[in-house]
C-alpha positions in Angstrom: -26.0 -17.5 -2.1 -23.2 -18.3 -4.8 -20.2 -16.2 -5.2 -21.6 -14.9 -8.7 -25.0 -14.0 -7.2 -23.3 -12.1 -4.2 -21.1 -10.3 -6.7 -24.2 -9.3 -8.8 -26.0 -8.0 -5.8 -23.0 -6.0 -4.7 -22.7 -4.4 -8.2 -26.3 -3.8 -8.3 -26.3 -2.1 -4.8 -23.4 0.1 -5.8 -25.1 1.2 -9.2 -28.3 2.0 -7.3 -26.5 4.3 -4.9 -23.9 5.8 -7.2 -26.1 6.3 -10.3 -28.4 8.9 -8.6 -28.1 12.4 -10.0 -26.2 14.9 -7.8 -28.5 17.1 -5.7 -27.4 20.7 -5.8 -27.0 22.3 -2.3 -28.9 25.4 -1.0 -25.6 27.2 -0.3 -21.8 26.4 -0.4 -19.0 28.0 1.7 -15.4 27.7 1.8 -13.4 27.1 4.9 -10.0 27.6 3.2 -8.3 28.7 0.1 -8.0 25.2 -1.7 -10.7 24.4 -4.2 -11.6 21.4 -2.4 -12.0 23.1 1.0 -15.8 23.4 0.7 -19.0 22.7 2.7 -22.4 22.3 1.0 -25.5 23.2 3.0 -28.9 21.7 2.7 -31.8 23.4 4.4 -34.1 21.2 6.5 -37.4 20.3 5.0 -39.4 21.4 7.9 -39.6 24.1 10.7 -36.5 24.7 12.8 -34.7 24.8 14.9 -33.4 21.5 13.4 -30.5 19.2 14.4 -27.4 19.5 12.2 -26.0 16.4 10.5 -22.3 16.9 9.3 -21.7 14.5 6.4 -18.2 13.2 5.4 -18.3 11.3 2.0 -16.3 8.0 1.3 -14.5 6.8 -1.7 -11.3 5.4 -0.1 -9.9 9.0 0.2 -9.3 8.9 -3.6 -9.6 11.9 -5.8 -12.4 10.7 -8.2 -14.9 10.3 -5.3 -16.3 13.5 -4.0 -19.2 15.0 -2.1 -21.5 14.9 -5.2 -21.8 11.1 -4.9 -23.2 11.5 -1.3 -25.4 14.5 -2.1 -28.6 12.4 -2.7 -28.0 11.1 0.9 -27.6 14.6 2.2 -30.7 15.8 0.4 -32.5 12.7 1.9 -31.5 13.7 5.4 -32.6 17.4 4.8 -36.0 15.9 3.7 -36.2 14.1 7.0 -35.9 17.5 8.7 -32.3 17.8 9.4 -30.0 20.7 8.5 -27.1 19.1 6.6 -23.4 20.2 6.1 -21.7 18.0 3.6 -17.8 18.5 3.8 -15.4 18.3 0.9 -11.6 17.6 1.5 -8.6 17.0 -0.3 -8.2 13.5 -1.6 -5.7 11.5 -3.8 -2.1 12.4 -3.9 -0.9 15.5 -5.8 1.9 13.6 -7.2 0.6 10.1 -7.4 -2.6 10.6 -9.2 -6.3 9.5 -8.8 -5.4 5.9 -7.6 -3.6 6.9 -4.6 -5.7 7.3 -1.3 -5.5 10.5 0.6 -2.8 13.0 1.1 -0.8 13.3 4.3 -1.3 15.5 6.1 -3.6 17.5 3.9 -6.7 15.2 4.3 -6.5 15.5 8.0 -5.7 19.2 7.8 -8.9 19.7 6.0 -11.3 17.7 8.3 -9.9 19.5 11.3 -10.2 22.9 9.7 -13.7 22.1 8.4 -14.7 21.1 12.0 -13.3 24.3 13.5 -15.1 26.5 11.0 -18.4 24.8 11.1 -20.0 26.7 14.1 -19.6 30.0 12.4 -20.6 28.7 8.9 -23.7 26.9 10.3 -24.8 30.1 11.9 -24.4 31.9 8.5 -25.8 29.4 6.1 -28.2 27.3 8.1 -30.4 29.8 10.0 -33.0 27.2 10.8 -30.4 24.9 12.6 -29.6 24.3 16.1 -25.9 24.3 16.5 -26.1 22.8 19.9 -27.4 19.5 18.3 -24.8 18.3 15.9 -24.5 14.7 14.8 -21.4 13.6 12.7 -21.8 10.9 10.2 -19.8 9.5 7.4 -19.6 6.5 5.1 -16.6 4.1 4.6 -13.5 6.4 4.4 -15.8 9.2 5.5 -16.9 7.0 8.4 -13.2 6.8 9.4 -12.9 10.6 9.3 -16.1 11.1 11.3 -14.7 8.9 14.1 -11.3 10.6 13.8 -12.8 14.2 14.0 -14.7 13.1 17.1 -11.5 11.9 18.8 -9.3 14.9 18.3 -9.1 15.7 21.8 -7.4 12.3 22.6 -4.8 12.6 19.8 -1.2 12.5 21.0 -0.3 15.6 22.8 2.4 16.5 20.0 -0.2 16.6 17.4 -1.3 19.9 15.8 -4.9 18.5 15.3 -5.4 17.9 18.9 -8.1 20.0 20.7 -8.2 20.9 24.2 -11.6 19.2 24.7 -14.2 17.0 23.0 -16.1 18.4 20.2 -19.6 19.8 20.8 -21.4 16.7 19.3 -24.6 14.9 20.2 -22.8 11.9 18.7 -21.4 10.0 15.8 -23.1 7.5 13.4 -20.5 6.0 11.3 -21.6 3.9 8.3 -19.5 1.0 7.3 -16.5 2.8 8.6 -12.8 2.0 8.0 -12.6 2.2 11.8 -9.5 0.0 12.7 -6.5 0.4 10.4 -4.7 -2.8 11.5 -7.6 -5.0 10.6 -8.6 -3.0 7.4 -4.8 -3.3 6.4 -4.7 -7.1 6.9 -7.9 -7.3 4.9 -6.6 -5.3 2.0 -9.6 -3.0 2.3 -10.2 -0.8 -0.7 -7.0 -1.9 -2.4 -4.7 -1.1 0.5 -6.1 2.3 0.9 -5.3 2.6 4.6 -1.6 2.0 4.0 -1.5 4.5 1.1 -3.5 7.2 3.4 -0.6 7.1 5.8 2.2 7.4 3.2 3.0 3.8 2.5 5.2 1.2 4.3 7.7 3.6 5.6 5.1 5.7 7.6 2.3 3.2 8.5 3.3 2.4 12.0 4.6 5.9 13.0 1.4 7.7 11.7 -1.2 5.2 12.9 -1.5 6.8 16.4 -2.4 10.1 14.7 -4.9 8.7 12.3 -6.4 5.2 13.4 -9.6 5.7 15.4 -9.1 2.3 17.1 -6.1 3.8 18.9 -7.9 7.0 19.8 -10.3 5.7 22.6 -12.2 6.4 24.8 -13.8 9.6 23.3 -16.7 10.1 25.7 -18.9 10.8 22.7 -21.9 8.7 22.0 -21.1 6.5 18.9 -23.0 4.1 16.8 -21.6 2.0 13.9 -24.2 0.9 11.2 -22.8 -2.1 9.1 -24.2 -4.3 6.5 -23.5 -8.0 7.2 -22.8 -8.8 3.5 -20.4 -5.8 2.9 -17.4 -7.0 0.9 -15.9 -3.5 0.6 -15.4 -2.8 4.3 -16.3 -6.2 6.1 -18.1 -6.5 9.3 -14.8 -7.5 11.1 -13.5 -4.0 10.9 -16.5 -2.3 12.8 -16.4 -5.2 15.3 -12.7 -4.7 15.9 -13.3 -1.1 16.6 -16.2 -1.9 19.0 -13.9 -4.4 20.8 -11.1 -1.8 21.1 -13.7 0.6 22.6 -14.9 -1.8 25.1 -11.3 -2.5 26.2 -11.0 1.2 26.7 -14.1 1.4 28.9 -16.5 2.7 26.4 -19.7 1.2 24.9 -19.9 1.7 21.1 -23.3 0.6 19.4 -23.1 -1.7 16.4 -26.2 -1.9 14.3 -25.7 -4.9 11.9 -28.2 -5.2 8.9 -29.0 -8.4 7.4 -28.6 -8.9 3.6 -27.2 -5.3 3.2 -23.8 -4.5 1.6 -21.7 -1.3 1.5 -23.9 1.2 -0.5 -27.5 0.8 0.6 -26.5 2.7 3.8 -26.4 5.9 1.7 -29.0 4.9 -0.9 -32.3 6.9 -0.4 -33.9 4.2 -2.2 -32.9 1.5 0.1 -34.5 0.4 3.4 -31.0 0.6 5.1 -30.9 4.3 4.5 -34.1 4.8 6.6 -32.5 2.8 9.3 -29.5 5.2 9.3 -31.8 8.1 9.4 -33.5 6.7 12.5 -30.1 6.1 14.2 -29.0 9.8 13.6 -32.5 10.9 14.8 -32.1 9.1 18.2 -29.0 11.2 18.8 -30.0 14.5 17.1 -33.7 15.1 18.2 
């Protein structure tokens, strides 16, 4: 395939996924006082008790991208019989504007707070759900946050986000995740978003141990990465590096590689790759 053809296919995949109209949730609840500290809930399209899928959206941790873009995917999972909780969190930079990736420490504060609040909110807003069967998933930057949220018990001991034990999860299915910050930074993933997330050159090295999933291993939680081989946004090398780091730490991480699939079909309900993702989630949740 020529470079022009590959670029055209990538653009078409992105358009197909992101042009779908947002799907309104069945309920929304706050887990904090900030306007971005919200979780959308989608009731399962079948009888309960249903496994819960917690969804973390991507968008390079930048403000213009929010949970609305991934709502068709959330609704797709609900239609497959899952109860779904789609988490919003603070993105961008309050001072730097929409082009800056993430906020330190706000982005991580929010994901930690959302995970801590979820058990009670699930009982309240997803009565058909089984809170003992939770699978965490996320796409791209959201895949990073899913891996990070599952690794809070192995954060450095001086970290306020650290938990005493592992989260009560059936597993993690991370979709094209920004899973290894060193490799992602070298590849310039998402316009240098990883370095921006950690506060720039002055803080990158010191904050990596608190934020980089590749340094937070082993987790002891079943983990699968789903990755398109033709992904140019978050290349395959990032997922493979994380899996190698896990193996060195004595943990087996599954990697499902999809041929002729780029970055966005993984969350596009109209793409075959999205059905593969649902099956990977089902293997852990049902």
